[in-house]
PQR file with spaces between the fields and no chain letter, atoms N, CA, C, O and H, PARSE charges and radii, in Angstrom:
ATOM       1  N    MET     1      32.265  -56.148   29.647 -0.4000 1.5000
ATOM       2  CA   MET     1      33.407  -54.010   28.806 -0.0000 2.0000
ATOM       3  C    MET     1      32.995  -54.272   27.181  0.5500 1.7000
ATOM       4  O    MET     1      33.813  -54.366   26.266 -0.5500 1.4000
ATOM       5  N    GLY     2      32.015  -54.334   27.095 -0.4000 1.5000
ATOM       6  CA   GLY     2      31.281  -53.564   25.768 -0.0000 2.0000
ATOM       7  C    GLY     2      31.519  -52.586   25.236  0.5500 1.7000
ATOM       8  O    GLY     2      31.903  -52.501   24.070 -0.5500 1.4000
ATOM       9  H    GLY     2      31.350  -54.257   27.838  0.4000 1.0000
ATOM      10  N    THR     3      31.364  -51.830   25.867 -0.4000 1.5000
ATOM      11  CA   THR     3      30.206  -50.572   26.962 -0.0000 2.0000
ATOM      12  C    THR     3      31.422  -49.491   26.619  0.5500 1.7000
ATOM      13  O    THR     3      32.523  -49.984   26.863 -0.5500 1.4000
ATOM      14  H    THR     3      31.052  -51.899   26.815  0.4000 1.0000
ATOM      15  N    SER     4      31.472  -48.279   26.165 -0.4000 1.5000
ATOM      16  CA   SER     4      32.142  -47.559   25.540 -0.0000 2.0000
ATOM      17  C    SER     4      32.112  -46.507   27.624  0.5500 1.7000
ATOM      18  O    SER     4      31.227  -46.106   28.380 -0.5500 1.4000
ATOM      19  H    SER     4      30.577  -47.879   25.967  0.4000 1.0000
ATOM      20  N    GLN     5      33.125  -46.525   27.630 -0.4000 1.5000
ATOM      21  CA   GLN     5      33.289  -46.225   28.937 -0.0000 2.0000
ATOM      22  C    GLN     5      34.284  -45.429   29.482  0.5500 1.7000
ATOM      23  O    GLN     5      35.426  -45.865   29.345 -0.5500 1.4000
ATOM      24  H    GLN     5      33.844  -46.850   27.015  0.4000 1.0000
ATOM      25  N    THR     6      34.076  -43.807   30.376 -0.4000 1.5000
ATOM      26  CA   THR     6      35.075  -43.044   30.666 -0.0000 2.0000
ATOM      27  C    THR     6      35.605  -43.673   31.495  0.5500 1.7000
ATOM      28  O    THR     6      35.284  -44.672   32.140 -0.5500 1.4000
ATOM      29  H    THR     6      33.148  -43.452   30.487  0.4000 1.0000
ATOM      30  N    PRO     7      37.171  -42.506   31.434 -0.5600 1.5000
ATOM      31  CA   PRO     7      38.363  -43.651   31.709  0.2800 2.0000
ATOM      32  C    PRO     7      38.653  -44.005   33.536  0.5500 1.7000
ATOM      33  O    PRO     7      39.451  -44.557   34.295 -0.5500 1.4000
ATOM      34  N    ASP     8      37.380  -43.241   33.516 -0.4000 1.5000
ATOM      35  CA   ASP     8      37.728  -42.757   35.465 -0.0000 2.0000
ATOM      36  C    ASP     8      36.308  -44.649   36.027  0.5500 1.7000
ATOM      37  O    ASP     8      36.541  -45.370   36.997 -0.5500 1.4000
ATOM      38  H    ASP     8      36.733  -42.793   32.899  0.4000 1.0000
ATOM      39  N    ASP     9      35.044  -44.862   35.012 -0.4000 1.5000
ATOM      40  CA   ASP     9      34.343  -46.254   34.851 -0.0000 2.0000
ATOM      41  C    ASP     9      35.574  -47.366   34.879  0.5500 1.7000
ATOM      42  O    ASP     9      35.783  -48.208   35.752 -0.5500 1.4000
ATOM      43  H    ASP     9      34.854  -44.276   34.223  0.4000 1.0000
ATOM      44  N    ALA    10      36.592  -47.033   33.239 -0.4000 1.5000
ATOM      45  CA   ALA    10      37.458  -48.230   33.460 -0.0000 2.0000
ATOM      46  C    ALA    10      38.008  -48.721   34.359  0.5500 1.7000
ATOM      47  O    ALA    10      37.905  -49.883   34.753 -0.5500 1.4000
ATOM      48  H    ALA    10      36.423  -46.348   32.529  0.4000 1.0000
ATOM      49  N    LYS    11      39.279  -47.048   35.178 -0.4000 1.5000
ATOM      50  CA   LYS    11      40.034  -47.624   36.238 -0.0000 2.0000
ATOM      51  C    LYS    11      38.966  -48.018   38.081  0.5500 1.7000
ATOM      52  O    LYS    11      39.300  -48.247   39.243 -0.5500 1.4000
ATOM      53  H    LYS    11      39.363  -46.104   34.858  0.4000 1.0000
ATOM      54  N    GLU    12      37.724  -47.896   37.364 -0.4000 1.5000
ATOM      55  CA   GLU    12      36.640  -48.941   38.845 -0.0000 2.0000
ATOM      56  C    GLU    12      36.867  -49.605   38.711  0.5500 1.7000
ATOM      57  O    GLU    12      37.774  -50.125   39.362 -0.5500 1.4000
ATOM      58  H    GLU    12      37.452  -47.710   36.420  0.4000 1.0000
ATOM      59  N    THR    13      36.117  -50.311   37.540 -0.4000 1.5000
ATOM      60  CA   THR    13      36.417  -51.779   36.929 -0.0000 2.0000
ATOM      61  C    THR    13      37.886  -52.705   37.110  0.5500 1.7000
ATOM      62  O    THR    13      37.954  -53.837   37.588 -0.5500 1.4000
ATOM      63  H    THR    13      35.381  -49.889   37.012  0.4000 1.0000
ATOM      64  N    LEU    14      38.830  -52.016   36.671 -0.4000 1.5000
ATOM      65  CA   LEU    14      40.515  -52.819   36.686 -0.0000 2.0000
ATOM      66  C    LEU    14      40.517  -53.141   38.316  0.5500 1.7000
ATOM      67  O    LEU    14      40.825  -54.078   39.053 -0.5500 1.4000
ATOM      68  H    LEU    14      38.774  -51.096   36.282  0.4000 1.0000
ATOM      69  N    ARG    15      40.154  -52.222   38.394 -0.4000 1.5000
ATOM      70  CA   ARG    15      40.077  -51.934   40.528 -0.0000 2.0000
ATOM      71  C    ARG    15      40.093  -53.389   41.664  0.5500 1.7000
ATOM      72  O    ARG    15      40.834  -53.849   42.532 -0.5500 1.4000
ATOM      73  H    ARG    15      39.904  -51.461   37.796  0.4000 1.0000
ATOM      74  N    LYS    16      38.107  -53.891   40.676 -0.4000 1.5000
ATOM      75  CA   LYS    16      37.799  -54.358   40.773 -0.0000 2.0000
ATOM      76  C    LYS    16      37.594  -55.506   40.991  0.5500 1.7000
ATOM      77  O    LYS    16      37.106  -56.024   41.996 -0.5500 1.4000
ATOM      78  H    LYS    16      37.505  -53.517   39.970  0.4000 1.0000
ATOM      79  N    ARG    17      38.282  -56.365   39.232 -0.4000 1.5000
ATOM      80  CA   ARG    17      38.580  -56.949   38.631 -0.0000 2.0000
ATOM      81  C    ARG    17      40.675  -57.966   39.251  0.5500 1.7000
ATOM      82  O    ARG    17      41.388  -58.965   39.162 -0.5500 1.4000
ATOM      83  H    ARG    17      38.679  -55.944   38.416  0.4000 1.0000
ATOM      84  N    LEU    18      40.531  -56.693   39.761 -0.4000 1.5000
ATOM      85  CA   LEU    18      42.374  -57.639   40.714 -0.0000 2.0000
ATOM      86  C    LEU    18      41.700  -57.490   41.286  0.5500 1.7000
ATOM      87  O    LEU    18      40.740  -57.853   40.606 -0.5500 1.4000
ATOM      88  H    LEU    18      39.951  -55.881   39.833  0.4000 1.0000
ATOM      89  N    ALA    19      41.157  -57.050   42.576 -0.4000 1.5000
ATOM      90  CA   ALA    19      40.413  -57.167   43.493 -0.0000 2.0000
ATOM      91  C    ALA    19      39.936  -58.514   44.042  0.5500 1.7000
ATOM      92  O    ALA    19      40.381  -59.060   45.051 -0.5500 1.4000
ATOM      93  H    ALA    19      41.936  -56.754   43.129  0.4000 1.0000
ATOM      94  N    GLU    20      38.647  -59.130   42.974 -0.4000 1.5000
ATOM      95  CA   GLU    20      37.830  -60.558   42.778 -0.0000 2.0000
ATOM      96  C    GLU    20      38.624  -61.453   42.067  0.5500 1.7000
ATOM      97  O    GLU    20      38.309  -62.641   42.119 -0.5500 1.4000
ATOM      98  H    GLU    20      38.285  -58.686   42.154  0.4000 1.0000
ATOM      99  N    GLN    21      40.129  -60.927   41.051 -0.4000 1.5000
ATOM     100  CA   GLN    21      39.855  -62.510   40.726 -0.0000 2.0000
ATOM     101  C    GLN    21      41.709  -61.448   40.110  0.5500 1.7000
ATOM     102  O    GLN    21      41.954  -60.980   38.998 -0.5500 1.4000
ATOM     103  H    GLN    21      40.385  -59.961   41.009  0.4000 1.0000
ATOM     104  N    PHE    22      42.444  -61.440   41.159 -0.4000 1.5000
ATOM     105  CA   PHE    22      43.802  -61.447   40.635 -0.0000 2.0000
ATOM     106  C    PHE    22      45.196  -61.304   40.044  0.5500 1.7000
ATOM     107  O    PHE    22      46.113  -60.554   39.707 -0.5500 1.4000
ATOM     108  H    PHE    22      42.245  -61.820   42.062  0.4000 1.0000
ATOM     109  N    LEU    23      44.497  -63.132   40.204 -0.4000 1.5000
ATOM     110  CA   LEU    23      45.492  -63.560   38.518 -0.0000 2.0000
ATOM     111  C    LEU    23      44.813  -63.941   37.459  0.5500 1.7000
ATOM     112  O    LEU    23      45.538  -64.272   36.521 -0.5500 1.4000
ATOM     113  H    LEU    23      43.753  -63.741   40.478  0.4000 1.0000
ATOM     114  N    ALA    24      43.964  -63.996   37.319 -0.4000 1.5000
ATOM     115  CA   ALA    24      43.305  -64.091   37.022 -0.0000 2.0000
ATOM     116  C    ALA    24      43.295  -62.662   35.454  0.5500 1.7000
ATOM     117  O    ALA    24      43.049  -62.743   34.251 -0.5500 1.4000
ATOM     118  H    ALA    24      43.375  -63.728   38.082  0.4000 1.0000
ATOM     119  N    THR    25      43.662  -61.640   36.290 -0.4000 1.5000
ATOM     120  CA   THR    25      43.626  -59.939   35.746 -0.0000 2.0000
ATOM     121  C    THR    25      45.336  -60.181   35.277  0.5500 1.7000
ATOM     122  O    THR    25      45.942  -59.954   34.230 -0.5500 1.4000
ATOM     123  H    THR    25      43.862  -61.575   37.268  0.4000 1.0000
ATOM     124  N    ASP    26      45.773  -60.793   36.706 -0.4000 1.5000
ATOM     125  CA   ASP    26      47.549  -60.529   35.727 -0.0000 2.0000
ATOM     126  C    ASP    26      48.358  -61.179   34.709  0.5500 1.7000
ATOM     127  O    ASP    26      49.288  -60.876   33.962 -0.5500 1.4000
ATOM     128  H    ASP    26      45.280  -60.978   37.556  0.4000 1.0000
ATOM     129  N    LEU    27      47.348  -62.604   35.082 -0.4000 1.5000
ATOM     130  CA   LEU    27      47.396  -63.085   33.570 -0.0000 2.0000
ATOM     131  C    LEU    27      47.135  -63.042   32.155  0.5500 1.7000
ATOM     132  O    LEU    27      47.926  -63.252   31.235 -0.5500 1.4000
ATOM     133  H    LEU    27      46.593  -62.850   35.690  0.4000 1.0000
ATOM     134  N    ARG    28      45.759  -62.701   32.107 -0.4000 1.5000
ATOM     135  CA   ARG    28      45.465  -61.399   30.652 -0.0000 2.0000
ATOM     136  C    ARG    28      46.666  -60.142   30.370  0.5500 1.7000
ATOM     137  O    ARG    28      47.142  -59.656   29.345 -0.5500 1.4000
ATOM     138  H    ARG    28      45.117  -62.530   32.855  0.4000 1.0000
ATOM     139  N    TRP    29      46.860  -59.921   31.736 -0.4000 1.5000
ATOM     140  CA   TRP    29      47.644  -58.245   31.999 -0.0000 2.0000
ATOM     141  C    TRP    29      49.157  -58.542   31.070  0.5500 1.7000
ATOM     142  O    TRP    29      49.747  -57.860   30.233 -0.5500 1.4000
ATOM     143  H    TRP    29      46.473  -60.316   32.570  0.4000 1.0000
ATOM     144  N    SER    30      49.509  -60.280   31.848 -0.4000 1.5000
ATOM     145  CA   SER    30      50.004  -60.361   31.179 -0.0000 2.0000
ATOM     146  C    SER    30      50.931  -61.197   29.513  0.5500 1.7000
ATOM     147  O    SER    30      52.086  -61.471   29.187 -0.5500 1.4000
ATOM     148  H    SER    30      49.029  -60.835   32.528  0.4000 1.0000
ATOM     149  N    PHE    31      49.306  -61.327   28.801 -0.4000 1.5000
ATOM     150  CA   PHE    31      50.067  -62.047   27.709 -0.0000 2.0000
ATOM     151  C    PHE    31      49.877  -60.283   27.193  0.5500 1.7000
ATOM     152  O    PHE    31      50.729  -59.441   26.908 -0.5500 1.4000
ATOM     153  H    PHE    31      48.367  -61.104   29.066  0.4000 1.0000
ATOM     154  N    PHE    32      48.523  -60.225   27.230 -0.4000 1.5000
ATOM     155  CA   PHE    32      48.912  -58.486   26.118 -0.0000 2.0000
ATOM     156  C    PHE    32      50.140  -58.038   26.705  0.5500 1.7000
ATOM     157  O    PHE    32      51.083  -58.179   25.926 -0.5500 1.4000
ATOM     158  H    PHE    32      47.831  -60.909   27.461  0.4000 1.0000
ATOM     159  N    VAL    33      50.368  -57.676   27.522 -0.4000 1.5000
ATOM     160  CA   VAL    33      52.058  -57.836   27.171 -0.0000 2.0000
ATOM     161  C    VAL    33      52.952  -58.663   26.241  0.5500 1.7000
ATOM     162  O    VAL    33      53.428  -58.418   25.132 -0.5500 1.4000
ATOM     163  H    VAL    33      49.603  -57.562   28.155  0.4000 1.0000
ATOM     164  N    ALA    34      52.989  -59.215   26.665 -0.4000 1.5000
ATOM     165  CA   ALA    34      53.497  -60.197   26.079 -0.0000 2.0000
ATOM     166  C    ALA    34      53.835  -59.862   24.166  0.5500 1.7000
ATOM     167  O    ALA    34      54.878  -59.679   23.539 -0.5500 1.4000
ATOM     168  H    ALA    34      52.602  -59.414   27.566  0.4000 1.0000
ATOM     169  N    ALA    35      52.260  -59.916   23.730 -0.4000 1.5000
ATOM     170  CA   ALA    35      51.810  -59.976   22.556 -0.0000 2.0000
ATOM     171  C    ALA    35      52.047  -58.619   22.036  0.5500 1.7000
ATOM     172  O    ALA    35      52.752  -58.678   21.029 -0.5500 1.4000
ATOM     173  H    ALA    35      51.412  -60.065   24.240  0.4000 1.0000
ATOM     174  N    LEU    36      51.635  -57.135   22.433 -0.4000 1.5000
ATOM     175  CA   LEU    36      53.024  -56.196   22.392 -0.0000 2.0000
ATOM     176  C    LEU    36      54.305  -56.052   21.803  0.5500 1.7000
ATOM     177  O    LEU    36      54.689  -55.533   20.755 -0.5500 1.4000
ATOM     178  H    LEU    36      51.062  -57.087   23.251  0.4000 1.0000
ATOM     179  N    TYR    37      55.002  -56.774   22.953 -0.4000 1.5000
ATOM     180  CA   TYR    37      55.943  -56.571   22.728 -0.0000 2.0000
ATOM     181  C    TYR    37      56.566  -57.966   21.657  0.5500 1.7000
ATOM     182  O    TYR    37      57.649  -57.638   21.173 -0.5500 1.4000
ATOM     183  H    TYR    37      54.690  -57.195   23.805  0.4000 1.0000
ATOM     184  N    SER    38      56.039  -59.648   21.131 -0.4000 1.5000
ATOM     185  CA   SER    38      56.491  -59.596   19.694 -0.0000 2.0000
ATOM     186  C    SER    38      56.463  -59.193   18.858  0.5500 1.7000
ATOM     187  O    SER    38      55.699  -58.349   18.388 -0.5500 1.4000
ATOM     188  H    SER    38      55.160  -59.915   21.524  0.4000 1.0000
ATOM     189  N    TYR    39      57.616  -59.898   18.314 -0.4000 1.5000
ATOM     190  CA   TYR    39      57.534  -59.768   16.768 -0.0000 2.0000
ATOM     191  C    TYR    39      55.925  -59.844   16.379  0.5500 1.7000
ATOM     192  O    TYR    39      55.244  -58.863   16.079 -0.5500 1.4000
ATOM     193  H    TYR    39      58.236  -60.583   18.695  0.4000 1.0000
ATOM     194  N    ARG    40      55.538  -60.985   16.434 -0.4000 1.5000
ATOM     195  CA   ARG    40      53.979  -61.024   15.129 -0.0000 2.0000
ATOM     196  C    ARG    40      52.819  -59.676   15.917  0.5500 1.7000
ATOM     197  O    ARG    40      51.622  -59.938   15.797 -0.5500 1.4000
ATOM     198  H    ARG    40      56.091  -61.782   16.677  0.4000 1.0000
ATOM     199  N    PHE    41      53.105  -58.578   16.529 -0.4000 1.5000
ATOM     200  CA   PHE    41      51.848  -58.132   17.510 -0.0000 2.0000
ATOM     201  C    PHE    41      50.724  -58.041   16.080  0.5500 1.7000
ATOM     202  O    PHE    41      49.518  -58.283   16.112 -0.5500 1.4000
ATOM     203  H    PHE    41      54.077  -58.365   16.626  0.4000 1.0000
ATOM     204  N    ASP    42      51.285  -57.751   15.253 -0.4000 1.5000
ATOM     205  CA   ASP    42      50.183  -57.678   14.524 -0.0000 2.0000
ATOM     206  C    ASP    42      49.211  -58.514   14.430  0.5500 1.7000
ATOM     207  O    ASP    42      48.073  -58.084   14.620 -0.5500 1.4000
ATOM     208  H    ASP    42      52.265  -57.554   15.227  0.4000 1.0000
ATOM     209  N    THR    43      49.334  -59.351   14.242 -0.4000 1.5000
ATOM     210  CA   THR    43      48.101  -61.125   14.356 -0.0000 2.0000
ATOM     211  C    THR    43      48.174  -61.635   15.910  0.5500 1.7000
ATOM     212  O    THR    43      47.402  -62.492   16.340 -0.5500 1.4000
ATOM     213  H    THR    43      50.259  -59.700   14.088  0.4000 1.0000
ATOM     214  N    VAL    44      49.194  -61.008   16.706 -0.4000 1.5000
ATOM     215  CA   VAL    44      48.130  -61.397   17.763 -0.0000 2.0000
ATOM     216  C    VAL    44      47.662  -61.107   18.987  0.5500 1.7000
ATOM     217  O    VAL    44      47.481  -61.784   19.999 -0.5500 1.4000
ATOM     218  H    VAL    44      49.820  -60.312   16.356  0.4000 1.0000
ATOM     219  N    LEU    45      47.425  -59.463   18.590 -0.4000 1.5000
ATOM     220  CA   LEU    45      47.793  -58.426   19.312 -0.0000 2.0000
ATOM     221  C    LEU    45      45.407  -57.695   18.466  0.5500 1.7000
ATOM     222  O    LEU    45      44.891  -56.656   18.055 -0.5500 1.4000
ATOM     223  H    LEU    45      47.573  -58.913   17.768  0.4000 1.0000
ATOM     224  N    ARG    46      45.046  -58.923   18.684 -0.4000 1.5000
ATOM     225  CA   ARG    46      43.343  -58.368   18.343 -0.0000 2.0000
ATOM     226  C    ARG    46      42.747  -59.015   19.770  0.5500 1.7000
ATOM     227  O    ARG    46      42.936  -59.986   20.503 -0.5500 1.4000
ATOM     228  H    ARG    46      45.465  -59.767   19.018  0.4000 1.0000
ATOM     229  N    PRO    47      41.633  -57.444   19.639 -0.5600 1.5000
ATOM     230  CA   PRO    47      41.524  -56.072   18.592  0.2800 2.0000
ATOM     231  C    PRO    47      42.635  -55.518   19.101  0.5500 1.7000
ATOM     232  O    PRO    47      43.055  -55.782   20.227 -0.5500 1.4000
ATOM     233  N    PHE    48      43.074  -54.869   18.451 -0.4000 1.5000
ATOM     234  CA   PHE    48      43.808  -53.890   18.746 -0.0000 2.0000
ATOM     235  C    PHE    48      43.082  -52.211   19.106  0.5500 1.7000
ATOM     236  O    PHE    48      42.085  -51.854   18.478 -0.5500 1.4000
ATOM     237  H    PHE    48      42.733  -54.655   17.536  0.4000 1.0000
ATOM     238  N    PRO    49      43.823  -51.157   20.333 -0.5600 1.5000
ATOM     239  CA   PRO    49      42.700  -50.855   20.540  0.2800 2.0000
ATOM     240  C    PRO    49      42.596  -49.326   19.716  0.5500 1.7000
ATOM     241  O    PRO    49      43.522  -48.521   19.813 -0.5500 1.4000
ATOM     242  N    PRO    50      41.633  -49.094   19.078 -0.5600 1.5000
ATOM     243  CA   PRO    50      41.966  -48.444   18.317  0.2800 2.0000
ATOM     244  C    PRO    50      42.123  -46.593   18.333  0.5500 1.7000
ATOM     245  O    PRO    50      42.311  -45.878   17.349 -0.5500 1.4000
ATOM     246  N    GLN    51      41.976  -46.163   19.775 -0.4000 1.5000
ATOM     247  CA   GLN    51      42.906  -45.371   20.539 -0.0000 2.0000
ATOM     248  C    GLN    51      44.601  -45.084   20.293  0.5500 1.7000
ATOM     249  O    GLN    51      45.208  -44.068   20.629 -0.5500 1.4000
ATOM     250  H    GLN    51      41.824  -46.744   20.575  0.4000 1.0000
ATOM     251  N    TYR    52      45.170  -46.316   19.592 -0.4000 1.5000
ATOM     252  CA   TYR    52      45.964  -46.193   18.884 -0.0000 2.0000
ATOM     253  C    TYR    52      46.386  -46.218   17.621  0.5500 1.7000
ATOM     254  O    TYR    52      47.587  -46.266   17.358 -0.5500 1.4000
ATOM     255  H    TYR    52      44.676  -47.142   19.319  0.4000 1.0000
ATOM     256  N    MET    53      45.442  -46.190   16.697 -0.4000 1.5000
ATOM     257  CA   MET    53      45.188  -46.369   15.406 -0.0000 2.0000
ATOM     258  C    MET    53      45.590  -44.770   15.146  0.5500 1.7000
ATOM     259  O    MET    53      45.224  -43.832   15.853 -0.5500 1.4000
ATOM     260  H    MET    53      44.466  -46.152   16.911  0.4000 1.0000
ATOM     261  N    LYS    54      46.858  -44.650   13.364 -0.4000 1.5000
ATOM     262  CA   LYS    54      46.852  -42.965   13.025 -0.0000 2.0000
ATOM     263  C    LYS    54      46.081  -43.356   11.794  0.5500 1.7000
ATOM     264  O    LYS    54      45.792  -44.500   11.444 -0.5500 1.4000
ATOM     265  H    LYS    54      47.156  -45.413   12.789  0.4000 1.0000
ATOM     266  N    ASP    55      45.733  -41.981   11.067 -0.4000 1.5000
ATOM     267  CA   ASP    55      44.982  -41.688   10.422 -0.0000 2.0000
ATOM     268  C    ASP    55      44.947  -42.933    9.124  0.5500 1.7000
ATOM     269  O    ASP    55      43.987  -43.602    8.741 -0.5500 1.4000
ATOM     270  H    ASP    55      45.967  -41.051   11.352  0.4000 1.0000
ATOM     271  N    ASN    56      46.384  -42.933    8.642 -0.4000 1.5000
ATOM     272  CA   ASN    56      46.730  -44.051    7.669 -0.0000 2.0000
ATOM     273  C    ASN    56      46.117  -45.583    7.966  0.5500 1.7000
ATOM     274  O    ASN    56      46.045  -46.505    7.153 -0.5500 1.4000
ATOM     275  H    ASN    56      47.164  -42.390    8.953  0.4000 1.0000
ATOM     276  N    GLY    57      45.630  -45.582    9.584 -0.4000 1.5000
ATOM     277  CA   GLY    57      44.722  -47.464    9.238 -0.0000 2.0000
ATOM     278  C    GLY    57      46.611  -47.746    9.919  0.5500 1.7000
ATOM     279  O    GLY    57      46.558  -48.775   10.592 -0.5500 1.4000
ATOM     280  H    GLY    57      45.687  -44.833   10.244  0.4000 1.0000
ATOM     281  N    GLU    58      47.618  -47.361    9.924 -0.4000 1.5000
ATOM     282  CA   GLU    58      48.387  -47.668   10.657 -0.0000 2.0000
ATOM     283  C    GLU    58      47.953  -47.608   12.256  0.5500 1.7000
ATOM     284  O    GLU    58      47.147  -46.932   12.895 -0.5500 1.4000
ATOM     285  H    GLU    58      47.662  -46.525    9.377  0.4000 1.0000
ATOM     286  N    LYS    59      49.514  -49.340   12.784 -0.4000 1.5000
ATOM     287  CA   LYS    59      49.152  -49.130   14.342 -0.0000 2.0000
ATOM     288  C    LYS    59      49.968  -48.500   14.723  0.5500 1.7000
ATOM     289  O    LYS    59      51.016  -48.626   14.089 -0.5500 1.4000
ATOM     290  H    LYS    59      50.169  -49.889   12.265  0.4000 1.0000
ATOM     291  N    ASP    60      49.996  -47.569   15.832 -0.4000 1.5000
ATOM     292  CA   ASP    60      51.284  -47.008   16.277 -0.0000 2.0000
ATOM     293  C    ASP    60      51.130  -47.772   17.715  0.5500 1.7000
ATOM     294  O    ASP    60      50.335  -47.712   18.653 -0.5500 1.4000
ATOM     295  H    ASP    60      49.145  -47.467   16.347  0.4000 1.0000
ATOM     296  N    VAL    61      52.090  -48.382   17.456 -0.4000 1.5000
ATOM     297  CA   VAL    61      52.676  -49.670   19.042 -0.0000 2.0000
ATOM     298  C    VAL    61      53.499  -48.727   19.522  0.5500 1.7000
ATOM     299  O    VAL    61      53.017  -48.892   20.642 -0.5500 1.4000
ATOM     300  H    VAL    61      52.736  -48.430   16.694  0.4000 1.0000
ATOM     301  N    LYS    62      54.245  -47.947   19.691 -0.4000 1.5000
ATOM     302  CA   LYS    62      55.361  -46.604   19.697 -0.0000 2.0000
ATOM     303  C    LYS    62      54.647  -46.584   20.889  0.5500 1.7000
ATOM     304  O    LYS    62      55.036  -46.907   22.011 -0.5500 1.4000
ATOM     305  H    LYS    62      54.638  -47.814   18.781  0.4000 1.0000
ATOM     306  N    LYS    63      53.389  -46.107   20.474 -0.4000 1.5000
ATOM     307  CA   LYS    63      52.337  -44.912   21.785 -0.0000 2.0000
ATOM     308  C    LYS    63      51.477  -46.027   22.667  0.5500 1.7000
ATOM     309  O    LYS    63      50.911  -45.489   23.619 -0.5500 1.4000
ATOM     310  H    LYS    63      53.073  -45.844   19.562  0.4000 1.0000
ATOM     311  N    LEU    64      51.312  -47.072   22.594 -0.4000 1.5000
ATOM     312  CA   LEU    64      51.068  -48.019   22.625 -0.0000 2.0000
ATOM     313  C    LEU    64      51.924  -48.750   24.367  0.5500 1.7000
ATOM     314  O    LEU    64      51.462  -49.190   25.420 -0.5500 1.4000
ATOM     315  H    LEU    64      51.772  -47.509   21.821  0.4000 1.0000
ATOM     316  N    VAL    65      53.522  -48.490   23.740 -0.4000 1.5000
ATOM     317  CA   VAL    65      54.290  -48.906   24.906 -0.0000 2.0000
ATOM     318  C    VAL    65      54.326  -47.781   25.477  0.5500 1.7000
ATOM     319  O    VAL    65      54.102  -47.733   26.686 -0.5500 1.4000
ATOM     320  H    VAL    65      53.898  -48.132   22.885  0.4000 1.0000
ATOM     321  N    SER    66      54.472  -47.193   25.112 -0.4000 1.5000
ATOM     322  CA   SER    66      55.003  -46.151   26.461 -0.0000 2.0000
ATOM     323  C    SER    66      54.077  -45.479   26.945  0.5500 1.7000
ATOM     324  O    SER    66      54.447  -44.498   27.590 -0.5500 1.4000
ATOM     325  H    SER    66      54.655  -47.232   24.129  0.4000 1.0000
ATOM     326  N    GLU    67      52.379  -45.751   26.824 -0.4000 1.5000
ATOM     327  CA   GLU    67      51.688  -45.132   27.725 -0.0000 2.0000
ATOM     328  C    GLU    67      50.968  -46.681   28.263  0.5500 1.7000
ATOM     329  O    GLU    67      49.941  -46.547   28.928 -0.5500 1.4000
ATOM     330  H    GLU    67      52.079  -46.548   26.300  0.4000 1.0000
ATOM     331  N    LYS    68      51.306  -47.687   28.087 -0.4000 1.5000
ATOM     332  CA   LYS    68      50.751  -49.624   29.263 -0.0000 2.0000
ATOM     333  C    LYS    68      50.678  -49.218   30.048  0.5500 1.7000
ATOM     334  O    LYS    68      49.529  -49.336   30.474 -0.5500 1.4000
ATOM     335  H    LYS    68      52.141  -47.796   27.547  0.4000 1.0000
ATOM     336  N    TYR    69      51.916  -48.156   31.305 -0.4000 1.5000
ATOM     337  CA   TYR    69      50.911  -48.413   32.571 -0.0000 2.0000
ATOM     338  C    TYR    69      50.874  -46.829   33.248  0.5500 1.7000
ATOM     339  O    TYR    69      50.830  -46.474   34.426 -0.5500 1.4000
ATOM     340  H    TYR    69      52.849  -48.060   30.959  0.4000 1.0000
ATOM     341  N    THR    70      50.908  -46.107   32.075 -0.4000 1.5000
ATOM     342  CA   THR    70      51.006  -44.797   32.475 -0.0000 2.0000
ATOM     343  C    THR    70      49.242  -43.945   33.065  0.5500 1.7000
ATOM     344  O    THR    70      49.029  -42.827   33.535 -0.5500 1.4000
ATOM     345  H    THR    70      50.944  -46.396   31.118  0.4000 1.0000
ATOM     346  N    LYS    71      48.369  -45.012   32.772 -0.4000 1.5000
ATOM     347  CA   LYS    71      47.417  -44.531   32.621 -0.0000 2.0000
ATOM     348  C    LYS    71      46.413  -45.947   33.611  0.5500 1.7000
ATOM     349  O    LYS    71      45.209  -46.109   33.414 -0.5500 1.4000
ATOM     350  H    LYS    71      48.542  -45.920   32.391  0.4000 1.0000
ATOM     351  N    ILE    72      47.094  -46.670   34.459 -0.4000 1.5000
ATOM     352  CA   ILE    72      46.448  -47.226   34.864 -0.0000 2.0000
ATOM     353  C    ILE    72      46.768  -46.553   36.919  0.5500 1.7000
ATOM     354  O    ILE    72      46.104  -47.035   37.837 -0.5500 1.4000
ATOM     355  H    ILE    72      48.073  -46.538   34.619  0.4000 1.0000
């Protein structure tokens, strides 16, 4: 998954992983959400998704939280 994917390819990859390894995928998602809501998100949420970085380098956590379920 280190390569650049289209949104449709990313969705298909997620669907395949869910079908093949549901528990592992669920656990990974749970860790991601827990890190996102942690007061230490700056240190535990790495790498931070680059599309949610502001121009000044600040992490836009509010935008990421608001979109975490709409992209699936």
